[in-house]
C-alpha positions in Angstrom: -60.2 30.7 -14.8 -62.6 33.6 -14.8 -62.5 35.7 -11.5 -64.5 35.1 -8.8 -65.5 38.7 -8.6 -67.4 38.2 -11.7 -66.0 41.1 -13.6 -65.9 38.8 -16.8 -62.2 39.1 -16.7 -59.9 36.4 -16.2 -58.4 36.1 -12.6 -54.9 36.8 -13.8 -55.8 39.9 -15.2 -58.2 41.1 -12.5 -57.9 40.3 -8.8 -54.7 38.0 -9.1 -52.2 40.9 -9.0 -53.8 42.0 -5.4 -53.9 38.7 -3.8 -50.2 38.7 -4.4 -49.2 41.8 -3.0 -50.0 44.8 -5.5 -52.3 47.2 -3.8 -55.6 47.6 -5.4 -56.0 51.5 -6.5 -59.6 52.1 -5.7 -62.4 51.1 -3.4 -63.9 48.8 -6.1 -61.1 47.3 -6.8 -60.3 46.3 -3.1 -64.1 45.5 -2.7 -63.9 43.0 -5.8 -60.6 41.7 -4.8 -62.3 40.6 -1.3 -65.2 39.0 -2.6 -62.7 37.0 -4.5 -60.7 36.4 -1.8 -63.7 34.9 0.2 -64.5 32.7 -2.7 -61.3 31.2 -3.0 -60.8 31.0 1.0 -57.9 33.4 0.9 -57.8 34.4 4.8 -54.5 36.1 4.9 -55.9 38.7 2.2 -59.2 39.3 4.1 -57.4 39.9 7.3 -54.7 42.4 5.6 -57.1 44.4 3.7 -59.2 45.1 6.7 -58.9 48.4 8.3 -57.1 48.5 12.1 -60.4 49.9 13.4 -62.7 47.5 12.3 -63.9 45.4 15.1 -63.0 41.9 13.8 -59.4 43.5 14.4 -59.7 43.0 18.1 -61.0 39.1 18.1 -58.2 36.4 18.5 -56.7 36.1 15.3 -57.1 32.0 15.2 -61.1 33.0 16.0 -61.0 35.2 13.2 -59.3 32.9 10.7 -61.7 30.1 11.7 -65.0 32.7 10.6 -63.6 33.7 7.5 -62.7 29.9 6.5 -66.0 28.9 7.8 -68.0 31.5 5.8 -65.8 30.9 2.8 -66.1 27.0 2.6 -70.0 27.0 3.3 -70.9 29.6 0.7 -71.3 29.5 -3.0 -70.1 33.0 -4.3 -72.3 33.1 -7.6 -72.4 36.7 -8.5 -71.6 40.0 -7.6 -72.9 43.5 -8.8 -71.5 47.0 -8.2 -74.4 49.3 -7.7 -72.6 52.6 -7.1 -69.3 53.4 -6.2 -68.6 57.3 -5.0 -65.8 58.4 -3.1 -64.9 56.1 -0.3 -68.0 54.0 -0.4 -69.4 51.1 -3.0 -72.6 49.7 -2.9 -72.9 46.3 -4.0 -75.4 43.2 -4.4 -73.4 40.0 -3.6 -75.4 36.5 -4.6 -74.3 33.6 -2.6 -76.2 30.6 -4.2 -78.5 29.0 -1.9 -77.7 30.9 1.1 -79.3 34.2 -0.6 -78.2 37.7 -1.7 -77.6 40.9 0.3 -76.8 44.6 -0.6 -74.3 46.2 1.7 -72.7 50.0 1.3 -69.0 49.5 2.2 -66.8 52.2 3.4 -63.5 52.0 2.5 -60.3 54.1 3.9 -56.7 54.4 3.1 -54.3 53.3 5.8 -50.6 53.4 5.7 -51.0 54.5 1.6 -53.5 51.3 0.8 -57.3 51.0 0.9 -58.8 49.3 3.4 -62.2 47.9 4.4 -63.4 50.1 7.2 -67.3 49.0 7.9 -70.5 48.2 6.1 -73.9 49.2 6.5 -76.2 46.2 5.1 -78.9 47.1 3.1 -80.9 44.2 2.8 
């Protein structure tokens, strides 16, 4: 199957190794693998790859899991375009079917030697 991150690669050669535990080597790889995780409903991966200072880490675990599940199940992930990747920031456009699309600049930071999603600034 093609990777849900829309890289054009097969899932097994793209995001699957990260979903199985291999740490993504770059912020862009982490961002793509998180998009795929949302598309596949991989709740644990989203939680694991979120930085400890992110506000969602303060939510009760069950509530956070329910939010991720609802978003994943209620969204069609139709496209992802990387607009810019510079240092620890990745700007991308995500297309979400009938829900619409958005552009976001995400910040990533290494924590315990692994890239983690820290925060986002929604552009549009």
